[in-house]
N, C-alpha and C positions, 0 to 999 in steps of 0.2 A: 240747377239754377242757370247754368250757361245755356242749356237748351231753351229755357223759357225766354231768356234774354235774346237769343237768336230768333225765336219766333216773333217776339215783339219788334225786333229790328226789321225783319222781313215785312211785317204788317205796316210798319212806318214807311219802309221803302216803297211798298206798293202804293200806299196813300200819296206819298210825295210824287211818285211817277205819274199817277193818274191826274193829280192836280196840276202838275207841270204840263202835261200833254193837253189837258182839257182847258187850261187857263182858269178863267173865272167860272166856267161851266154854266154861264147864263144861257148860252145857246144849245147846250148839250142836255138832252133828257136824262133824268136821274137814272132810269133803268139802263141806259147805255153805259153810264159810269159804273154801275154795279156789275154788269157783265164784263166790262173791261177789267175791273179789279179781280174778278173771278179768273179770267184768262191769265192775267199777269201773276196772280197768286199761285195758280197751278204751275205755270212756267217756272216761277222762282222755286217752288217746292221740288220740282223735278231737277232743275239745274243744281240746286244745293243739297239734294237728296235728304230733304226734311221729311221725317217719318213720325208724325205725331201719334198715330194709333199704336205703333210699336212702343213708343215711350209710355203709353198708357197701359201696356200689357196686352194689346190686341195684335194678333198676327194673321196674316193672310198668305195664301199661296202665290198671289200676284203682287209683287212689291209696287207696281205702278198704281194699283188701287189705293195703297196707303199714301202715295205721293199726291194723288188726285184729292183724296180726303183732306190731306194736309194743306193743299193749295186752296181748297174751299174755305178752310178755317182761316188761313192767312188772308185771303181776299175779303172775307167777312170781317175779320179783325181790323182791316184797314179802315172800314167804315167807323168802327168804334174809336180808332185813333183820330179820325177826322172829327168826330163828335167831341172828344176830349179837348182837342186843340181849339175847336170852335168855341167851347165854353171858357177856355182859358183866355182867349182873345177878348171876350166880353160878350 
């Protein structure tokens, strides 16, 4: 449960950071925001050593590959966090 909470926290962190940097994002193309979330998600996964595939029982000889996959999941999850927060706002 703690691991899932950590992943949700990182996805929320990535979403907040992207929104803070991009501001309203009126002038920033959506594709740029997606790639920024991807990069920040991978960086966060590497920095915090988040390894989602290993949590799911998948192993690899290259741990960095698991961090990259985890970062992609976190970066994509930040978009879902944004959608949920947007629907809660109205």
